[in-house]
C-alpha positions in Angstrom: -217.0 108.5 -23.1 -217.9 109.4 -19.5 -214.3 108.2 -18.0 -212.6 110.0 -20.7 -214.7 113.3 -19.7 -213.8 112.9 -16.0 -209.8 112.3 -16.9 -209.8 115.8 -19.1 -211.6 117.4 -16.2 -208.7 117.5 -13.9 -206.8 119.7 -16.7 -206.8 123.4 -16.5 -209.2 125.1 -18.9 -206.5 126.3 -21.5 -205.2 122.7 -21.9 -208.5 121.3 -22.6 -209.1 123.9 -25.2 -206.0 122.7 -26.9 -206.9 119.0 -26.9 -210.2 119.8 -28.4 -208.9 122.1 -31.0 -206.5 119.2 -32.0 -209.4 116.7 -32.4 -211.2 119.2 -34.7 -208.0 119.6 -36.8 -207.3 115.7 -36.8 -210.6 115.4 -38.7 -209.0 116.2 -42.0 -205.4 116.3 -43.2 -203.7 120.1 -43.0 -200.8 121.2 -44.6 -199.5 124.6 -44.4 -196.6 127.2 -44.8 -196.5 131.0 -45.3 -198.2 131.0 -48.6 -200.9 128.3 -48.4 -202.8 125.9 -46.0 -204.0 122.9 -47.6 -207.2 121.1 -46.1 -208.3 117.6 -47.7 -211.5 116.1 -46.7 -213.8 112.9 -47.8 -210.7 110.3 -48.4 -209.0 107.5 -46.0 -205.3 107.7 -45.0 -203.9 105.8 -48.2 -205.7 108.3 -50.5 -204.5 111.1 -48.5 -200.9 110.3 -48.9 -201.5 109.6 -52.7 -203.1 112.9 -53.1 -200.5 114.6 -51.4 -197.6 112.9 -53.3 -199.4 114.1 -56.7 -199.9 117.7 -55.4 -196.1 118.0 -54.5 -194.5 120.4 -52.2 -196.5 123.7 -51.1 -195.5 126.6 -53.1 -193.0 128.9 -51.8 -194.1 131.9 -53.9 -197.0 133.8 -55.2 -196.3 132.4 -58.7 -196.0 128.8 -57.8 -199.3 129.3 -55.5 -201.3 130.2 -58.5 -199.8 127.3 -60.4 -200.6 124.9 -57.5 -204.1 125.8 -57.2 -204.5 125.7 -61.0 -203.2 122.4 -61.2 -204.7 120.8 -57.8 -207.8 119.2 -59.4 -205.9 117.4 -62.3 -203.4 116.5 -59.7 -206.1 114.9 -57.2 -207.8 113.1 -60.2 -204.5 111.6 -61.2 -204.1 110.8 -57.8 -207.5 108.8 -57.5 -207.0 107.1 -60.7 -203.8 105.6 -59.9 -205.5 103.6 -57.0 -208.4 102.7 -59.0 -211.3 105.5 -58.3 -211.9 106.8 -62.0 -215.5 108.4 -60.8 -213.9 110.9 -58.3 -215.6 114.2 -57.5 -213.6 117.2 -56.3 -215.1 120.4 -54.8 -212.3 123.2 -54.6 -212.8 126.4 -52.5 -209.9 128.9 -52.1 -209.9 131.7 -49.3 -207.7 134.6 -50.3 -206.0 136.9 -47.7 -203.9 139.8 -47.8 -201.9 139.1 -44.7 -202.2 135.4 -44.0 -201.7 132.3 -46.0 -204.4 131.6 -48.5 -206.6 128.4 -47.8 -207.1 125.6 -50.3 -209.9 123.1 -49.2 -210.5 120.1 -51.3 -213.4 118.1 -50.6 -213.0 114.9 -52.5 -215.7 111.9 -53.0 -213.7 109.0 -54.4 -216.7 107.2 -55.8 -217.1 103.6 -56.5 -213.6 101.5 -57.0 -212.5 99.7 -60.1 -211.9 96.2 -59.2 -209.6 93.3 -61.0 -211.8 91.0 -62.9 -208.9 88.6 -63.9 -205.2 88.6 -64.3 -203.6 87.2 -67.5 -199.7 86.0 -66.6 -198.0 84.1 -69.2 -194.4 83.0 -69.5 -192.4 81.7 -72.1 -188.4 80.6 -72.3 -186.5 78.8 -69.7 -187.8 80.9 -67.0 -190.6 78.0 -67.0 -188.2 75.9 -65.5 -186.9 78.0 -62.8 -188.5 77.1 -59.4 -187.4 80.4 -57.7 -189.4 82.3 -60.2 -192.4 80.0 -59.5 -192.1 80.5 -55.9 -192.1 84.4 -56.6 -195.5 83.9 -58.2 -197.0 82.2 -55.3 -196.2 85.3 -53.5 -197.7 87.8 -55.8 -200.0 90.0 -53.9 -202.3 91.0 -56.9 -205.5 89.1 -57.3 -209.0 89.1 -58.7 -211.7 91.1 -56.5 -208.7 93.6 -55.4 -209.1 97.1 -56.2 -207.3 98.2 -59.0 -204.0 100.0 -57.9 -201.5 101.0 -60.7 -198.5 101.2 -58.3 -199.0 97.4 -57.4 -199.2 96.7 -60.9 -195.9 98.8 -61.9 -194.1 96.9 -58.7 -195.1 93.7 -60.3 -193.6 94.4 -63.5 -190.3 95.9 -62.0 -189.9 92.8 -59.4 -190.2 90.4 -62.2 -187.6 92.4 -64.3 -185.4 92.4 -61.3 -185.4 88.9 -60.3 -185.2 88.0 -64.1 -181.9 89.8 -64.5 -180.7 88.5 -61.2 -181.2 85.0 -62.4 -179.6 85.6 -65.8 -182.4 86.3 -68.2 -180.7 89.0 -69.8 -182.8 89.0 -73.3 -186.0 88.7 -71.6 -188.7 91.3 -72.4 -192.5 91.8 -72.0 -194.5 90.7 -75.1 -197.4 92.5 -73.7 -198.3 94.5 -70.5 -201.4 96.2 -70.2 -204.4 97.1 -68.0 -207.9 97.2 -69.6 -210.3 99.4 -67.5 -214.2 99.4 -68.2 -215.4 102.3 -66.4 -219.0 101.5 -67.2 -218.9 98.5 -64.5 -215.8 99.4 -62.6 -213.8 96.2 -63.7 -210.3 95.8 -65.1 -208.2 93.2 -66.6 -204.7 93.1 -66.4 -202.3 91.2 -68.9 -198.6 90.3 -68.6 -196.7 88.2 -71.1 -193.3 87.8 -70.4 -190.7 86.1 -72.7 -187.4 85.4 -70.8 -185.3 84.0 -73.4 -182.4 81.5 -72.5 -180.9 81.8 -69.1 -177.1 82.6 -69.1 -174.5 80.8 -67.4 -171.5 81.5 -65.3 -168.1 82.0 -67.3 -164.4 82.0 -66.6 -163.8 84.0 -63.2 -160.5 86.2 -63.2 -158.9 87.7 -60.1 -156.7 91.0 -60.4 -154.7 92.9 -57.8 -153.5 90.2 -55.3 -150.2 88.7 -54.5 -151.2 85.0 -54.0 -150.1 81.9 -56.0 -151.9 81.4 -59.2 -154.9 79.4 -58.7 -154.9 79.8 -54.9 -158.4 81.6 -55.0 -160.1 79.5 -57.1 -161.1 76.9 -54.4 -163.3 80.0 -53.0 -165.6 80.1 -56.2 -168.8 78.8 -54.6 -170.2 77.7 -58.4 -169.2 75.6 -61.1 -168.3 77.0 -64.6 -171.2 76.8 -67.1 -173.7 76.7 -64.0 -177.0 78.8 -64.1 -176.1 82.6 -63.8 -177.2 84.0 -60.3 -176.3 87.0 -58.4 -176.8 85.1 -55.4 -173.9 83.2 -56.3 -172.1 86.2 -56.8 -172.8 87.6 -53.5 -171.4 84.2 -51.9 -168.1 84.5 -53.7 -167.7 88.2 -52.3 -168.4 86.9 -48.9 -165.9 84.0 -49.4 -163.3 86.5 -50.2 -164.3 88.8 -47.4 -163.7 86.2 -44.9 -160.2 85.5 -45.8 -159.1 88.9 -44.3 -156.8 89.3 -47.3 -158.4 92.3 -48.9 -159.4 95.7 -48.0 -161.6 96.1 -51.1 -163.5 93.6 -53.4 -165.6 94.0 -56.5 -167.1 91.3 -58.3 -167.9 92.4 -61.6 -170.0 90.4 -64.2 -169.3 91.1 -67.8 -172.4 90.5 -69.4 -171.3 92.8 -72.6 -168.4 90.3 -72.9 -170.6 87.0 -72.8 -169.3 84.3 -75.2 -172.6 82.7 -76.3 -174.5 82.5 -73.1 -171.1 82.4 -70.7 -170.7 85.5 -68.7 -167.1 85.9 -67.7 -166.8 87.2 -64.0 -163.9 89.9 -63.1 -163.1 90.1 -59.6 -160.9 93.4 -58.8 -159.1 93.2 -55.3 -157.1 95.5 -53.3 -154.9 93.7 -50.5 -155.0 95.0 -46.6 -152.0 96.6 -45.3 -149.2 94.4 -44.5 -149.8 94.8 -40.7 -152.7 96.3 -38.4 -152.1 97.0 -34.5 -155.2 97.4 -32.4 -155.0 98.9 -29.0 -157.2 98.4 -25.9 -157.4 100.1 -22.6 -159.8 98.9 -19.9 -160.2 98.7 -15.8 -161.8 95.9 -13.9 -163.2 97.6 -10.7 -163.6 95.1 -8.0 -165.4 91.8 -7.7 -167.0 89.7 -4.9 -163.6 88.5 -3.5 -161.7 91.8 -4.1 -162.4 95.7 -4.1 -159.2 96.4 -6.0 -159.2 98.6 -9.3 -157.1 96.6 -11.9 -156.0 98.2 -15.1 -156.0 96.4 -18.3 -153.9 96.9 -21.5 -154.3 94.8 -24.6 -152.3 94.9 -27.9 -153.4 92.7 -30.9 -151.1 92.7 -33.9 -152.3 91.0 -37.1 -150.5 90.2 -40.5 -153.3 89.0 -42.6 -151.1 88.0 -45.4 -147.3 86.6 -44.6 -146.6 85.3 -48.3 -148.0 84.3 -51.3 -149.5 81.3 -50.0 -151.7 83.0 -47.8 -150.2 82.6 -44.5 -151.3 84.8 -41.6 -150.5 85.2 -37.9 -152.3 87.0 -35.2 -150.4 88.0 -31.9 -152.3 89.1 -28.8 -150.7 90.7 -25.9 -152.8 91.4 -22.7 -151.4 92.9 -19.4 -152.8 93.3 -16.2 -151.3 93.0 -12.6 -152.5 89.3 -12.1 -153.4 88.0 -15.4 -150.8 88.7 -18.1 -151.5 86.8 -21.6 -149.0 86.2 -24.5 -150.8 84.2 -27.4 -149.7 83.8 -31.1 -151.5 81.9 -33.7 -149.7 81.3 -36.9 -152.5 79.9 -39.8 -151.5 77.7 -43.0 -154.2 77.3 -45.3 -154.5 73.5 -46.7 -156.9 72.6 -49.1 -159.1 75.5 -48.9 -158.1 79.0 -47.6 -161.0 79.1 -45.3 -162.4 75.3 -45.0 -159.2 73.7 -44.3 -156.3 75.4 -42.1 -153.6 74.2 -40.0 -153.0 76.4 -36.9 -149.9 76.6 -34.8 -150.5 78.2 -31.7 -148.1 79.3 -28.7 -148.7 81.1 -25.6 -147.7 81.9 -22.2 -150.5 83.1 -19.6 -151.1 83.8 -15.8 -154.6 83.5 -14.5 -156.6 83.0 -11.1 -159.0 80.9 -10.1 -161.7 80.7 -7.3 -160.9 82.2 -3.7 -158.3 81.4 -0.9 -159.3 82.1 2.7 -157.7 82.0 6.1 -160.0 81.3 9.1 -160.3 84.4 11.8 -161.0 83.1 14.8 -161.5 86.5 16.5 -164.4 86.9 14.3 -165.3 83.3 13.8 -165.2 83.4 9.8 -163.1 82.8 7.0 -161.5 86.1 5.4 -160.5 86.3 1.9 -156.8 86.2 1.3 -156.4 85.9 -2.8 -157.0 83.3 -5.1 -155.6 80.4 -6.6 -153.0 81.4 -9.1 -151.5 79.5 -12.1 -148.8 80.0 -14.7 -149.0 78.1 -18.0 -146.9 77.6 -21.0 -148.4 75.9 -24.4 -147.8 75.1 -27.8 -150.3 73.5 -29.9 -151.2 72.1 -33.7 -154.7 72.5 -34.7 -156.3 71.2 -38.1 -159.9 73.0 -38.7 -162.2 71.9 -41.3 -165.5 73.0 -42.5 -167.5 70.3 -43.6 -170.1 70.5 -46.5 -173.0 70.6 -43.9 -171.4 73.7 -42.0 -170.2 71.7 -39.3 -166.6 72.8 -37.7 -164.1 70.2 -37.2 -161.2 70.5 -35.4 -158.6 67.9 -34.0 -155.5 68.9 -32.1 -152.3 68.0 -30.3 -151.3 70.4 -27.1 -148.3 70.2 -25.3 -148.4 72.3 -22.0 -146.9 73.0 -18.4 -148.7 74.7 -15.7 -147.3 75.8 -12.5 -149.3 76.5 -9.6 -149.5 76.3 -5.8 -152.3 74.2 -4.0 -152.9 73.9 -0.3 -149.3 75.0 0.3 -147.9 72.4 -2.1 -146.2 73.4 -5.4 -147.0 71.6 -8.6 -145.7 71.9 -12.4 -147.4 69.0 -14.2 -146.9 68.5 -17.8 -149.4 67.2 -20.6 -150.0 66.3 -24.1 -153.5 66.5 -24.9 -155.1 64.8 -27.9 -158.5 66.5 -28.8 -161.2 66.9 -31.1 -164.2 69.1 -31.4 -167.1 69.4 -33.5 -169.5 72.4 -33.7 -172.2 74.0 -35.9 -174.0 77.4 -35.6 -177.4 78.0 -37.2 -178.5 81.4 -37.7 -182.1 82.8 -38.8 -180.4 85.7 -40.2 -177.0 87.2 -40.9 -177.2 90.4 -38.3 -175.1 90.9 -35.4 -178.3 90.4 -33.2 -180.0 87.4 -34.7 -183.8 86.7 -34.3 -183.0 83.1 -34.1 -180.4 80.9 -33.9 -179.1 77.3 -32.2 -175.4 76.6 -31.4 -173.9 73.2 -30.3 -170.4 72.1 -29.4 -169.0 69.0 -28.6 -165.3 68.2 -27.5 -163.0 65.3 -26.1 -159.7 65.8 -25.1 -157.3 62.9 -23.9 -154.2 62.5 -21.9 -152.1 59.4 -20.9 -148.7 59.2 -19.0 -147.4 56.5 -21.9 -147.7 59.7 -24.2 -146.1 62.2 -22.1 -148.6 63.3 -19.6 -148.5 63.4 -15.8 -151.8 61.5 -15.5 -154.4 59.9 -17.2 -157.4 62.2 -18.1 -160.5 62.2 -20.4 -162.3 65.6 -20.6 -165.4 65.9 -22.2 -167.4 69.3 -22.8 -170.7 70.0 -24.5 -172.2 73.4 -25.1 -175.8 74.6 -26.3 -177.0 78.0 -26.8 -180.9 78.5 -28.4 -182.3 81.8 -29.5 -185.8 82.5 -30.7 -188.0 85.6 -31.3 -191.6 85.5 -30.8 -194.3 88.3 -32.0 -191.1 90.4 -33.4 -190.5 92.1 -29.7 -190.3 88.9 -27.4 -186.8 87.2 -27.2 -185.9 84.2 -25.5 -182.3 83.1 -24.9 -181.2 79.7 -23.4 -178.0 78.4 -22.6 -176.4 75.1 -21.3 -172.7 74.2 -20.5 -171.9 70.6 -19.1 -168.5 69.1 -18.5 -166.8 66.3 -16.9 -163.4 65.5 -16.1 -162.7 61.5 -15.8 -159.6 60.5 -13.6 -158.4 58.6 -10.6 -159.0 60.4 -7.3 -155.5 60.3 -6.3 -154.6 62.3 -9.4 -157.2 65.1 -8.9 -154.6 67.7 -7.6 -152.3 67.0 -10.6 -155.2 68.3 -12.9 -154.1 71.8 -13.7 -156.7 74.8 -13.0 -157.1 75.5 -16.5 -158.2 72.1 -17.1 -160.6 71.9 -14.4 -164.2 73.3 -14.0 -165.1 76.5 -12.5 -168.2 78.7 -12.3 -169.1 82.4 -12.2 -169.0 85.4 -14.7 -171.1 86.8 -17.4 -170.9 83.8 -19.7 -171.6 81.4 -16.8 -173.5 82.8 -13.4 -173.8 86.4 -13.5 -173.8 88.1 -10.0 -170.6 86.5 -9.2 -166.9 87.0 -10.4 -165.2 85.1 -13.0 -164.3 81.5 -12.0 -164.7 81.9 -8.4 -167.4 79.3 -7.6 -166.5 75.7 -7.3 -165.5 72.8 -4.8 -163.1 73.7 -2.1 -160.6 72.1 0.3 -159.8 72.9 3.9 -156.3 72.7 5.3 -153.6 74.0 7.2 -151.4 76.7 5.5 -147.5 77.1 6.2 -148.5 79.7 9.1 -150.6 77.2 10.8 -153.6 78.5 10.3 -157.0 77.0 9.2 -157.5 77.8 5.4 -159.8 77.0 2.6 -159.3 77.0 -1.1 -161.8 76.9 -4.1 -159.8 74.3 -6.2 -162.4 73.7 -8.9 -164.5 70.5 -9.9 -164.5 67.5 -11.8 -168.1 68.1 -13.2 -169.7 71.4 -14.6 -173.4 72.0 -15.2 -174.4 75.6 -15.6 -177.7 76.9 -17.4 -179.4 79.9 -18.1 -182.7 81.3 -19.4 -183.3 85.0 -20.4 -186.1 87.0 -21.7 -185.6 90.0 -23.8 -188.2 92.7 -24.6 -187.5 95.2 -27.6 -188.6 98.8 -26.4 -187.4 99.8 -29.7 -185.7 98.0 -32.6 -182.3 99.4 -31.1 -183.1 99.2 -27.2 -184.2 96.3 -25.2 -184.6 95.0 -21.7 -184.0 91.7 -20.3 -184.5 89.6 -17.2 -182.7 86.3 -16.4 -182.0 83.4 -14.2 -178.7 81.8 -14.3 -178.4 78.4 -12.1 -175.7 75.4 -11.6 -172.1 75.4 -10.4 -169.0 73.2 -10.9 -169.0 69.9 -8.7 -167.3 67.3 -7.1 -168.5 64.1 -5.7 -168.5 65.1 -2.1 -169.5 68.8 -2.9 -172.8 69.5 -4.9 -174.0 72.9 -4.2 -176.3 74.5 -6.6 -176.1 78.3 -7.4 -179.0 80.6 -8.3 -178.8 83.9 -9.6 -181.7 86.5 -10.9 -181.2 89.7 -12.3 -181.9 92.1 -15.6 -180.3 94.8 -17.6 -180.4 97.2 -20.3 -179.2 96.2 -24.1 -178.1 98.6 -26.9 -178.0 97.0 -30.5 -175.2 99.0 -31.6 -173.6 98.8 -35.0 -170.8 96.8 -33.8 -173.2 94.3 -31.9 -175.2 94.2 -28.8 -173.8 96.0 -25.8 -175.3 94.8 -22.8 -175.2 96.2 -19.1 -176.6 93.7 -16.6 -177.1 93.5 -12.8 -176.9 90.0 -11.5 -177.7 89.1 -7.8 -176.9 85.7 -6.1 -179.8 84.2 -4.2 -177.9 82.5 -1.5 -174.4 82.5 0.3 -171.9 79.8 -0.3 -169.0 78.6 2.2 -166.7 80.8 0.6 -169.0 83.5 -1.2 -171.2 86.0 0.7 -174.5 86.6 -1.3 -173.1 88.9 -3.8 -174.3 91.4 -6.7 -172.5 92.4 -9.4 -172.7 94.5 -12.7 -171.6 93.1 -16.1 -170.9 94.8 -19.2 -170.4 92.6 -22.3 -170.4 93.2 -25.9 -170.6 91.2 -29.0 -173.1 89.2 -30.8 -174.6 86.2 -29.0 -174.1 83.6 -31.8 
């Protein structure tokens, strides 16, 4: 106690008096208003809460005050009994006043509690064969030796009824439900006998309010007819319909009152989305480590969720910025399943920048930034995407592309016909936008050959991983690893377009550096006869990240990270490391992260930088 006294002595006298008064008041709960002050002593926290709940709100008139005081003792006894205390004693004292609130003091002695001697749980009916209900029984918190709590008993009863109805036991009822209390020896016996009757089945599913072909939505039904009834199955059907993006409103209605025998018909009421939706986005990119210009950005996203009765849809995105315009249209055709089997036809034109270009300044004996490697590309692709039974996503595609760029003063415009396939899987510990755990894995391979319409022979292999785990509720780890390799002849490297090479840098790569500014470089003499240097990307990529996040509150967290790696070539291997931290807000639309990254070393083309990264969206 001595250290506490020394600490308090540094405050002024009036502050110390307030602290001591607060300590005295905290010895017993106090509730007060203009008519009555209520003081309860002799009980623990849980009993206090229950007593206050039974007493109700404080009176707001003199008539209510008299009734409140008159019924106080009976209400306290009821509160004690509900928590298993049947021998409680209450001493009530009322202090009246003409010009201040009356004071009602309740000194409560709970007495010995009543403990559960045994519990008799007995089931009849088909529920005996339901493993889900048996698992629930294993988690029932009431056991012999516990203090009797009528609230827990009623909760267990209602939980069983709720679970039974959700599992299709619509004829179930309690044959016997009782608590037998022996007040002489302070024991109680609980008896619950439940007869579930038969379990109902899923009946016919009918869809109304849509303009799709008959039978088109039947493939979305995630259960078989006559399968056991379950609200979980109906929730999965609702999610499947929602994921199609065809509908603005979905109601899945089990019609128990119209059951045919044990089959419950399911009625699904649908409201289509508007034929078109347009989203407009505005933004600005303020500088980077190679250029301090302010670059405005405008984006327009146009969606047509349902083009015809066969469920075709399209999405077109148009982005404009002075140096990175982009146009991309994706037309989606459902095949054997609206979600699990789709054919996508994609067409696009875009321009992008990579790395950094520099010219040697002999006066200052250093290279000066002059811009970036620019490339313009046109593409058309056909992609088939399938979701396999174990939730792997399989894609295979053919993409025709032509890219225009100038490298080391030479113009290139190679054409490629890429044959590719990829497989990926995301496992999440929960369905929130900020999952507590999860694992993402991605593998892809693309191949081009001169005999099949490409400028060179190229094999492109990539793999990506992301792992998330939360420890002790507040401590979260996020790890990431990206690997890539381009297999091609040395003489053909310049004909690999920049969009197919590997670069590093940016908020999804190495923070503290600009997007795609890191990688191997070439030295050459430009058209003006000056010595120049250009980051042209590499054949290999290895980038990893480890981040620790701590939840200050459920919606705010802080993080610290280390990013490492680079894009490499055989003769240029230069690992880059950056560190930093940030503040993250878990918003209703997903995490919004404000991170500061700092590079730990200079490279031959980039001075040691720092950069602020603002990102949003789920990490899985």
